[in-house]
C-alpha angles and dihedrals in degrees: 000000000000114000120224112258127228121241127185121219122192120187104209104158096104124112098212098225094179092063091064089212133142090247137031113285094250088066098052112107135247117189089345097308132102114256089232092055093051091049095049097045094046092055099038092049094050101061140020102271124177091214147311132250118202118196109213135191113258088238096048109139100170104061096082089062095053131106087232094061089066095047111106092211092061127083131173141215139177113281127212141237094273134031094256091053093052093047090049090048091052091048092050089050091050092051089082092066107017131066127241090245093051115111119247120200111201114202133179114253091222095049102092099152099077110143114225090227089062091048092049092048091050095051093043094049096048105034094103097026118121095221113022131223148207144250112263139167126223112248109256103182128081109256126218128197114213137199123237098260124118110267092025119237125210116264097178146337112252121229104243100186095105099030122111135182109233113234133177149284095066111190125209141144111275097234097044092049093047092051092045093052091046092051094043094048093046089051093049095242116160103249106199095165140353093268092059090057091050089048092054087055090063098257130120116228120210120247111224110193112239137179119285091225090070087104131176115228105233109140130034095258089061090070095070093044092050090050091053093047094049087051090060097045 
C-alpha cells in the first residue's frame, strides 16, 4: 500500500501593506536572511516532504535572489488576489505531481517561528484522519464584545473556554481542499483560511494545540519579537 505523501504550500503573493516597508513582509530580513527563506527551510527540514509549491505575485522581483529559489525541493506558481486564490493555484499546480489523497500542509510565508515539535505532533495526529486539521492555540486573553459607538463600549464578556486562535500549518488532503476552495469561492464565502473552506464543505477539522509563539509577522514590531523567538528555538 502506498502511503500518502506530504507537500508544503506557501502562499506568498501578498504585499504586506501593514508593514509599511519597501518590499512585501516575506522579503524583510531577519539575521541577514529573508523571512520567506527562514520559513521554508525550517518547515522542509523538519519533516519528510515530497516537495514545496510557493505561490508568488506576478510582479515579484525578489524571489530570484532567495535561497529557496536554488532549492531543488521548491517550485513556484502564480498566486492570486487573495490568499485562497493563491492556495488554490498552488494546489492546481501540484496536481501534476501529487495525488488527490496526498496531504498538503499550507503555511504562512511570514510565520517563521514554527517549532518542529508542533509540526511533528500535527502530522502524527492527522496522518490517518479522514478530514485533517490545523495547529491552533487556546485564547488566553479575556475577550470583550463591543457596540458600534465611538469610542466603543463593552456589551459583554465573551466566554473564551472553547475559543482558539487558528495558526498554520493547516493540513488537509489535496483533492478535498482543492474542491472545498473551489466551492467556497464560487459561492462567495469569505475564505479566511483553509480550515474555513473545509468547514463550508460540511466537515469538521481537528484542532491540534500548538505553541503560542508561532507568530505571524504582520506589523513592524513583530520583527524584533520573531528574532527573539528564533533565537530561543
